[in-house]
C-alpha positions as CSV (number, residue, x, y, z in Angstrom):
1,M,-38.2,136.1,-55.3
2,E,-38.9,132.5,-56.2
3,K,-39.4,130.1,-53.2
4,L,-37.6,126.8,-53.1
5,P,-39.7,123.7,-52.7
6,I,-39.3,122.2,-49.3
7,G,-37.8,119.0,-50.8
8,D,-35.0,121.1,-52.5
9,N,-33.9,122.7,-49.2
10,P,-30.8,120.8,-48.1
11,Q,-31.2,121.9,-44.5
12,T,-34.8,120.5,-44.4
13,Q,-33.6,117.2,-45.9
14,N,-30.8,116.8,-43.4
15,E,-32.4,118.3,-40.3
16,Q,-34.3,116.0,-38.0
17,I,-36.7,117.3,-35.4
18,P,-35.3,116.3,-32.0
19,Q,-37.7,114.2,-29.9
20,E,-37.8,114.3,-26.2
21,P,-37.0,111.0,-24.5
22,Q,-40.1,109.3,-23.3
23,E,-40.2,108.5,-19.6
24,P,-41.4,105.1,-18.7
25,L,-45.0,105.1,-17.6
26,P,-45.3,105.1,-13.8
27,Q,-46.5,101.9,-12.2
28,D,-50.0,102.1,-10.8
29,D,-49.8,99.1,-8.5
30,G,-52.5,97.3,-10.5
31,I,-55.0,100.2,-10.3
32,S,-55.7,100.1,-14.1
33,L,-56.5,96.4,-13.9
34,L,-58.8,96.9,-11.0
35,E,-60.6,99.8,-12.8
36,S,-61.0,97.7,-15.9
37,E,-62.5,94.9,-13.8
38,L,-64.8,97.4,-12.0
39,A,-66.0,98.8,-15.3
40,G,-66.8,95.3,-16.6
41,L,-68.7,94.5,-13.5
42,Q,-70.7,97.7,-13.5
43,N,-71.6,97.1,-17.2
44,E,-72.7,93.5,-16.4
45,L,-74.7,94.7,-13.4
46,A,-76.5,97.3,-15.5
47,Q,-77.5,94.6,-18.1
48,N,-78.6,92.1,-15.5
49,E,-80.7,94.7,-13.6
50,A,-82.4,95.7,-16.9
51,T,-83.5,92.1,-17.7
52,L,-83.8,90.8,-14.2
53,E,-87.5,89.9,-14.1
54,G,-87.5,88.2,-17.5
55,D,-84.3,86.3,-16.8
56,F,-85.7,85.1,-13.5
57,A,-88.9,83.9,-15.1
58,K,-86.9,81.9,-17.6
59,F,-84.7,80.5,-14.8
60,L,-87.8,79.5,-12.8
61,S,-89.5,77.8,-15.7
62,E,-86.3,75.8,-16.5
63,N,-85.6,74.7,-12.9
64,L,-89.1,73.9,-11.5
65,T,-89.6,70.2,-11.2
66,A,-92.8,68.2,-11.6
67,D,-92.8,67.8,-7.8
68,D,-92.6,71.6,-7.4
69,E,-95.6,72.0,-9.7
70,E,-97.6,69.5,-7.7
71,L,-96.6,71.4,-4.6
72,F,-98.4,74.4,-6.0
73,F,-101.7,72.6,-5.8
74,E,-101.0,70.7,-2.6
75,N,-99.4,73.5,-0.5
76,K,-99.3,77.0,-2.1
77,E,-97.5,78.5,0.9
78,E,-94.6,76.0,0.7
79,F,-94.6,76.4,-3.1
80,F,-94.1,80.2,-2.9
81,K,-91.4,79.8,-0.2
82,K,-89.5,77.6,-2.6
83,V,-90.0,80.2,-5.4
84,L,-88.6,82.9,-3.0
85,D,-85.6,80.7,-2.1
86,M,-84.9,80.2,-5.8
87,Q,-85.3,84.0,-6.4
88,N,-82.7,84.7,-3.6
89,V,-80.2,82.3,-5.2
90,F,-80.8,83.8,-8.6
91,F,-80.5,87.4,-7.3
92,N,-77.3,86.6,-5.4
93,D,-75.7,85.0,-8.5
94,K,-76.7,87.8,-10.9
95,I,-76.7,90.9,-8.7
96,A,-75.6,90.7,-5.0
97,S,-72.3,88.8,-5.5
98,K,-71.3,91.2,-8.3
99,Q,-72.3,94.3,-6.2
100,Q,-70.2,92.9,-3.3
101,R,-67.2,92.4,-5.6
102,A,-67.6,95.9,-7.1
103,G,-67.6,97.4,-3.6
104,E,-64.4,95.5,-2.7
105,I,-62.7,96.7,-5.9
106,E,-63.8,100.3,-5.3
107,S,-62.4,100.1,-1.7
108,E,-59.1,98.6,-3.0
109,I,-58.7,101.3,-5.7
110,S,-59.4,104.0,-3.1
111,Q,-56.7,102.6,-0.8
112,K,-54.2,102.2,-3.5
113,K,-54.8,105.8,-4.8
114,T,-54.5,107.1,-1.2
115,L,-51.3,105.3,-0.6
116,A,-49.8,106.5,-4.0
117,S,-50.8,110.0,-3.1
118,I,-49.1,109.8,0.2
119,E,-45.9,108.3,-1.3
120,N,-45.8,111.0,-4.0
121,A,-46.3,113.7,-1.3
122,Q,-43.5,112.2,0.8
123,S,-41.2,112.1,-2.3
124,E,-41.9,115.8,-3.1
125,F,-41.5,116.7,0.6
126,L,-38.1,115.0,0.8
127,K,-37.0,116.8,-2.4
128,A,-37.8,120.1,-0.8
129,N,-36.5,119.0,2.7
130,P,-33.7,116.5,2.0
131,N,-32.5,116.6,5.6
132,A,-35.8,115.8,7.1
133,D,-36.0,112.5,9.1
134,V,-39.4,111.1,8.1
135,K,-39.1,108.1,10.4
136,A,-38.6,110.4,13.4
137,M,-41.4,112.6,12.3
138,F,-43.9,109.7,12.2
139,D,-42.6,108.5,15.6
140,Y,-43.3,112.0,16.9
141,F,-46.7,112.0,15.2
142,T,-47.6,108.6,16.8
143,N,-46.3,109.1,20.3
144,D,-46.1,112.8,21.1
145,I,-49.0,114.6,19.3
146,P,-52.4,114.7,21.1
147,P,-55.2,112.8,19.4
148,R,-57.1,116.0,18.5
149,V,-54.1,117.4,16.6
150,Q,-53.5,114.0,15.0
151,R,-57.1,114.1,13.6
152,E,-56.6,117.6,12.3
153,L,-53.4,116.6,10.5
154,E,-55.0,113.5,9.1
155,N,-57.7,115.6,7.5
156,L,-55.1,117.6,5.5
157,A,-54.1,116.8,2.0
158,P,-51.0,114.6,1.9
159,N,-48.6,117.4,0.9
160,E,-50.0,119.7,3.6
161,F,-49.8,116.9,6.1
162,F,-46.0,116.5,5.7
163,N,-45.3,120.2,5.7
164,K,-47.4,120.9,8.8
165,L,-46.1,117.8,10.6
166,Y,-42.5,119.0,9.8
167,E,-43.3,122.4,11.3
168,L,-44.5,120.9,14.5
169,Y,-41.7,118.5,14.7
170,K,-39.0,121.2,14.2
171,A,-40.7,123.4,16.8
172,Q,-40.7,120.5,19.3
173,T,-37.1,119.6,18.5
174,K,-36.0,123.2,19.0
175,T,-37.8,123.4,22.3
176,E,-36.1,120.2,23.5
177,S,-32.7,121.5,22.4
178,K,-33.2,124.7,24.4
179,E,-34.1,122.6,27.5
180,D,-31.0,120.6,27.2
181,K,-28.9,123.8,27.2
182,V,-30.4,125.0,30.6
183,P,-27.5,124.7,33.2
184,K,-28.1,122.0,35.8
185,H,-28.0,122.8,39.6
186,Y,-25.1,121.1,41.3
187,E,-24.9,120.3,45.0
188,G,-23.2,122.9,47.0
189,A,-22.3,123.3,50.7
190,N,-24.6,121.9,53.3
191,V,-27.3,124.3,54.4
192,D,-29.1,124.3,57.7
193,A,-32.6,123.2,56.9
194,T,-34.2,125.2,59.7
195,N,-32.5,128.4,58.7
196,A,-33.3,127.8,55.1
197,Q,-37.0,127.2,55.9
198,N,-37.2,130.4,58.0
199,A,-35.5,132.4,55.3
200,T,-37.9,131.1,52.8
201,E,-40.9,131.9,54.9
202,E,-39.6,135.4,55.7
203,S,-39.0,136.1,52.0
204,Y,-42.5,134.8,51.1
205,F,-44.2,137.0,53.7
206,N,-42.1,140.0,52.7
207,R,-43.6,139.7,49.3
208,M,-47.2,139.8,50.7
């Protein structure tokens, strides 16, 4: 049986492959920009560290004055102090300031990722538990849970944190609800205090 070329198949010509709608990319609160800046800093640091000695020698030769050169012969100790000061300035500009900025960016990225992880976990938790009162749960976490239990909860992954906190919160709420249902004692007829005390003491000794 002779096969028809693909181009001659009317169904193939008219049929279009459906494409799934593309969801917008989630916002990352600037994490991508920070990671890009961090990568650039780390690359610059690696290059500066590889050529640090040669770059400083060039910097020193270009910035030593005639008075500095005379100082070498007049007071070597002061001359080397000046060289060390210049070295510190050069190192701070080429290395230390960039290392500090890199550390700040890493900390900021970590905080943003942690916050995003918590927000995602909270969103997933509310999908599974739409009636949960997250505000009341955090109030319970802050004011009613002992510090030791708080630390244990904080060490959990965000999704586990919400689920475990919800379990504790529901258990506490259930306990409080039971306590509210306990009948209250109302005042009755007056009782002779002496007779009541004697009766109490007699009943206590009878149990001995």
